[in-house]
Structures are given as structure tokens and as C-alpha cells.
N, C-alpha and C positions, 0 to 999 in steps of 0.2 A: 686476118680478114682485111684486103685492098677497099681502100679510101678509095677516089679522085677527084677533086676540088676544076670546074671548069670558071674561062669565063672568068678568069685574074688578070689581074693588072697586078705582073713578078719585077721584084724591089728589083733592078742590074740582071735585070732578063728580058730582052726588050722585045726577043719576038716567041718568047714560051707564056704560053696562058692555060699551060692546067699542071697538076702538081699530082699526084700519085702518093699515095703511102702507105705502108705494111709494117706490123708491126715495129708500131711509131719508128719509122724511118721514113723519110726522102728516099721513093724507090726511081724516082722520074722527074723529072722539070724537064718538061718542054712543049710540044703539040703532038695530038692522038699521041697519049703516054699510056696504050692498051684499056683494058676491063680491069674496070671496081665491081664488089656488092655493094659500095654504095658510089654517089655522084654524089654530090654538093654543087651547084651555083652558083658562086660567088657578084654572078651582077654585073661583071666586068670590074668590082671595086679592088683596091691597095692591096697585095698582100707585103707584109715585110717580119727581114728578123724580130723574137721581140725585144721590146726595150731594154735596154742596160739601163742602171741611176748607178752610174761611176763614185760617187759617191752621195754617202743619206748615212745621217744619223738619229738609227733606230730608232736610240737606249735615246732621244730626249722629245720622241713623241709628246707633244701635248704637252710639256712641258708650261708652256706660254702660258697657259690658261687658267695657271691658280692665282688665287689673288693674295697670297703670304707671298710673292716676292714681284718684284716688276724690276725689269730694262729703266729705267729711267732716262739715262740719254741714247736707249742705243747703242749702244758703243759693243762692239765683238767681246775688249776683256773687262768689260764690265757683267759682259754674260756671264764669262770665266769665271769671277766670282763670285755669283750671283751660285751661278753649278756648280761648284764648292763644295757650297755648306747644303743646299736641295741636297745633295746625292745620296750624303751619313744619315741611315737610318733602313732609305731604302731595301724591298726584299726583293731577293732573287728574283721568286714566282710573281709581285707585281713588278717587277722588271721583265719580263717573258712575258705576262698581260700584254703593257705598251709596246713587248717589239712587238708582237704578233696581227698590233691594230693595227699598228706600219704598216707593217708586209701586208693584212689584206688591203690596208688601204690602196697602195703606189700597186700590188698584183693590182688594184679592178680597172686600170687604168692601162692594162696589157704587159705592162712590166716582170718581169719574171730574170733575171737577174741585178744584183744589188749586190758594191760591194759597199760594207755598213761597220762607216767611220764609232769605232766604242772605244768612251773612255774604262780606260786602266791602270788613273791613277785614282786610286781605293784598295788600303790593305786586304779586303776580302775580294778581290774580283766580281764583283755584284753585279755589272752591267759584262764582262766580259763572259762567264759561269754563263749567263744568262741567253746573251746572244748566239754561243757555242749550240747551246742543245735545239736552240729552237729552229738553226741552221741547218742541223740533222734530221731535227723534227716536222721539215716544212722541204726536203734537200729533193723531194719526187717532182714537187712540183715549184717548187721556189728555191734560185741557183744566189743562196749568198755568200761570198768572204767575207768572213770578219775578221775589220786590221785593228794590233794592238795600237790605241792613239791614248800617251798620254797626252792629258787632255792640259797641265797644269805646267804641263814642264817634265822630261826627264831631268834633270839636273834642281829647275826652279824650285821641282818636292820633295817634303818625304817626309813620311807622316808613322807611327809606330818601329820607325828603325826600319822603313822600308824607302827607298827613292823610288821616285820617276822610272829608271833606269830599267830599276831593281822588278820592278810591275810589269816592264815591258813582257822581259826576258821571260817572267811566272806564266803570261797568258799565253806565247811562244810557246813554250814544252804542256801545257795544254789544249795544246792545238788550232793557236792566232791563225791566220792565214798569210798574216800580209805585219809591216814590221811599219808602226806610226811617227811622229814627232809630233815636233809641233817647235821648227827652232827663235823662232823672233817671239818666241812669249817665255822663251829663257833669262833669266834674271844678267846678264850679258853677252855679247856679242860671240865674248870665245866663249863658255858657256854656249852658244848654239852652234860655233863650229865643230862645240867635241859631241855635240850632242849627234849632227846629223852623222861624225863617223863612225859613231858609235853604234848610230840605224848601222850602217852599211855592215860594218862584225858584225851586227848581230844578223841578218838577211843573207849574210852569207852562210855562217854556223851552221846556225839553223835551218839554210835553205827553200825562204822565202822569199814574196812578193815585198815590196818597198810600199808603201804612200806616205806621203810627207806632207800635211799642210804646212804650205813652205810661202813665204814671205805676204802673208795676210792683213798688209797694211799698205797704210800710200808711206810709207818711211821712205823714201828711194835709195835710201843707202843701205833698208834689207836685202842684202841679194846675197841670200842664203841657197837662192837654187842657182848657183854659179859654185858655191861650196859640192855639195848636195851631186852638181853634173858631173865634175872632176871630179866626185872619189867613186863616182857608180862609171865612171871614163876609165880608171886606171885599173875595176878589177874587172873592167870587162860584162856589168853589173846594169845599163842602164835597162833595157830593154824590160824587165824584169824593178823598173824601176818608175815613180807618177810622183813629181811632184802637184797637187794641187793649189789650188788659188794662182797662187804665183803674182796677188794682185797688182804689191809695185814696179817689178817686169812692164807695169800699161805705162810706169812713172818715169818708168829713167828715158834716159838721152837715150837716140833713134843708133851713136854709131856705138853703144856701149850692145845695146838691145842686137840687132844686126851680126858685130862680133860676137855673142851668147847663139842668136840661132844658127850658125853655122856648128858650132860644137855642139849643140844639139842635135844638130843630126847625125856628127857624127857619132855625137853617144846613144842614140836609140831613148832613150828619154821620155816617158811622156808627160803627157801634162789634160787633169781637168779643170777646167770652169764652172763655177758656178752663177749663173745670168741676175738671175730674181737674188736669193744672197748678200750677195758682193754688191748688186746695184740699191742695196739698200742699205750694205753694213758699213760704207767707203766714203769716205769724202767728209763725212761726221768736223768734219774740223776744218773744213777749206769754207769757204764764202761762196764768191763765182769767181773765172770759170770752176766750178765744180765738179774735180773729177769722179767718174764713176766705178774706178774701181776692177774694173774685169785689165784680165793678160792678151796678149796680141793676140786671139786665133786666129780672125784675118789673117795671119803672118804668119804664122803655125799651118794652116792650113795650104796657103798659099806657098809653101817651105816642104813640103811632107813633113810636118813633122808632129806626130801625132797627137791628136783633140779631142776632147769629149767632154760632154754635157750628165751635173745633174742637180736634183734637185736641193741638196743638202740639209735641209732645217724644215720640218714642218710644227707649226702652230707652239716653235719657242721662245726659248730664252734671248734666243740669239736675231729670231725673225719670228715678228706674226700671221704667216698667215703658207698659202703654200698648201697643196695638193696632194703630189706624190703623179702631178699628172706629167710626165716628160714632153706631149706637144704643148705646154703652155712654155717649158724653160726649153723648146723647141721656135718659142716663137717668140720668145723676150730676149733668148739670145741671139737669134737670126737679126732684129730690131737691134739692137745696144752693139754686134763688131758690124753690121752693112754687108751680112750674108750674104747677100741680095740683089748679084750681078746670071746674068745669064747662068753661065758656068755652076752658078751657084746651086738652084734649086735642085736640078737629079743630084746629090749627096750628100745635101744637108742633112738629108738620115741617117748618117753614117756617124753626124755628132753623140746619139742616142740609143747607135746601134753597132754596128761595125766599130767602130773607132775605145768603145769602152768590151769588149771579148774580150780587145787585142791588147788593150795595159790590163785584163784578168786577165792575162792567154789559156783561157778558154776558147783560140779559134780551132781545134781539130772537134767542138761539138757543141761549134752555133755557126748558125749560117743559113743562108737557103741550098744548099748543094748536097747532090742522092746522095745518099753511105751517109747525111748525119744524123743527130736524131730529131725531127720531125716540133722539133720548136718553130712558131712562127706565130702574127697578127692578120687582123684585117682592116683595116679603116674604111670609114666611108664616103670614099674620094676614087678616084679613075686612071689616077699619079701621082707620081706627086708636086708636084705644081699645086694641082688643088688641095692637097695635100694641107699643103702650109699656109695656103692663100688662104686657108678658110679655119683654119685652127680643130680642124675633123675629130668624130672621135672614133676610141677605139671599138671596132661593133666584135671580135670573136681574136680568146687567146687559145692557143689551144699548143697541148708539151703533149709530150711523144702520141702525136694526132690524136686528141682526146682533148675537150673543151674545156678547157680551164671558165668558161662564158661562153653565152651567147646572149647579144642583145638584138631587136629590133632594131631593125630601121628606122627613126628619124618623118614621122610623114609629115606633111605639111600640107593647106592650101591654099594656091599659088591661083586660085582667081579672085579677080577682081570688076567689081558691080564699080565702074568707075562709073554712071548715071547717078550711082544710092547719095540717098541728100540723108544729114545729118540734120539733129536738129541739136 
């Protein structure tokens, strides 16, 4: 069955207004694309590839509403300590239910691709096993990459005779897609460096992608991104590597930063920033001026260094809010990083679409191109600028040519009787 979507504004297809879909794939994108069995009039609305959440902790979803534990300081490190106790005793079925609810939540806003940071510092690997099962159960509608993430450290964690490093490897053997790490949470800088080297070694051994929580701190001496970049550059593994957060890189001096950006371009390493979460978590020990904890997103964009945005958390011990709506993440990120120049608006949606697909290495099956799976979303706006300016809703999410959901466009009363008297 052929479906034709007409009267569309198509992202990065400036002179096209029609999409033809058959057997779950894009057959043609252009004008006068041919006959179809069904025609859907999009009435000038914006078509994007689906949202990509490049960094999300599905296994932590809504743990922040448990009255038994509270992050009183609001800091990253207290949250890590609280989670270490909270997760003990959680069953796989409980974890699966939490992950499913999280996926349903974010998918309702138009996300179809998720990189799920999943804690593996648990001797039973409960979260990893749950995430892998949900990944496979939902694969027809949602693409999930599972990161084996040692939240408590590869070397600073050791329980029941298993180190965090051992558990990362076990998770990879079970089928996790990416090697994770958190070098700034190891007990010493030497162990942090060793963890980075081991991350790269494991990734090459098991042919996995890399995604490291890197320098998520205000400490300008935390420069593990430099070590990570050097290690993957030596191995030619930069394009398969993502450095998430890199908050301290936003505080380092310019001479160091610009030297490093040249090396980042040389390696091809990717970056993820989490605007809302790091705005909330960082700068806790600052008075004023208070740092806001974001890496140099604008400079990455200007220097053609791949960078994407992620939600990070939804109502957990690290972050008390969040919904999974990447339009909100984009809006906060654009304000915080000042990406509102004339040249920015036409490309800003890359931060929650194409750039995330690039670091997930799914470009062969992602995007608005003929022959690729017909996965796309429809926003309630006539163009990218209006969509960003008004933070519009996602009206439809289409997967392999079929609706995951379809909402009615909001209707508002626009007439105002200026002569009406109010008592």
C-alpha cells in the first residue's frame, strides 16, 4: 500500500512538499511524487526525522518520588551514593516496568531512538538484563542502545568479589551495545585514567561503541576527555566514541579548549550535552558568578564537532523534573548555549535528530532519504524557526510508515471582543 503525505514542510528538503511511502520505506521525497492508495494532507506542517535522545537513564525513572530517600544537597555525588543503596533488592520485573513506563513517556513526545545509560554496578546486573529485554521487546517501535554504565566506578566499586570493570565486561557479553564509564568518580585520577584505557580496550575487544560520563564536574582539573580523545585517536576509534556531559570543559581556559577542539576534530569524537540536568546540578559550590555547567556546545557547532542533546533524567535522584520532551531540552539548550543566531535556527533541530543518529551510528537507517525506513514526526509549525520559537507539540510519530500516535491540532479561540465590559 502506498501512502502520500502532501503539503509538508520537510526539514532539509527546502523545495520538496510531498513524501511517498511504500512497504514501510521512503519511496520518493519531492513534488508530484506519484499516485498513492492514501493521501494525507499535512497542511503545511513541519516534518522532521524522529527525535533521538542521546543520553537517558531509563532505569532511574521516577525514583526521585520515593519519600524514603532525598537528595538534600542536590549534588551529583550525593545522588550516586543514594542510588547505590536504593537499587539493592530491586527485581528485574520492577526494573522492566520502570523502563517500559519511561520509554512510553518519551515516545509520546516523538522520540523513536534512545541511548539508554544503564547502571551495571550490581552483582546481578538487574538493570542491564531488564534493559536488554525491553530493548528487544520494543524494537519494532523504538530503537534502544544499552550502555553498560558503571555508575559507581570501574575500580572504586567492588562487591561480592566483582569490580565495576568486571561487570561492564559481563554486560557486554550479555549484549549491551556500548561501553560506559565515569572516570571522574573513581577514587583517584590514576584510577580514572586507567578506567578510560580499559573502556577503549573493552570496546575494541567486543566491537562496541563507547559512551563515557566524562568530567561531569566543575573541577577544571578534571580533564579525562583529553585522555579519552588521545586513546581513541591512537586506535582510530573516535567516530565510535561519545563523551557525555564534559561540564568542566566549559570552565577551562580558552587556550587549552581551542587546542583540544583541534584534536577533537582530528579524532572525530562525539559529544552529548544535557542542558536541563547540568544547569540544575552544576555550580552548587559556586557563589557568584555561578557556573551553569554546560560544555562548549556553540563552539562545537561552529567547529564541526558532532554534538547532540539528551534529557538525561526524568524525576530521579539527580533531577526532580523532566518529561522526555526533547523540544523542551532543545529550547533550554538553545538559550543556555546562545544558539540563536540567524544561521542557527535552520539547523538547530540537528541537535536532537541527525547528530544523535550520527553518534549512535544508525545513519544508514535514519533520516529523510529515499530508500530508508519511513520514520518521521510531524510538528505543529510551518517551519523550523516557528517550531523553535513557539516550542510546538509533536502531532504525529510515524514508524515504518505507520502511526505510533496521531494527535489533533490544538484549536484556540482567536476572536476578542474589545468592547466587552468586565464587572
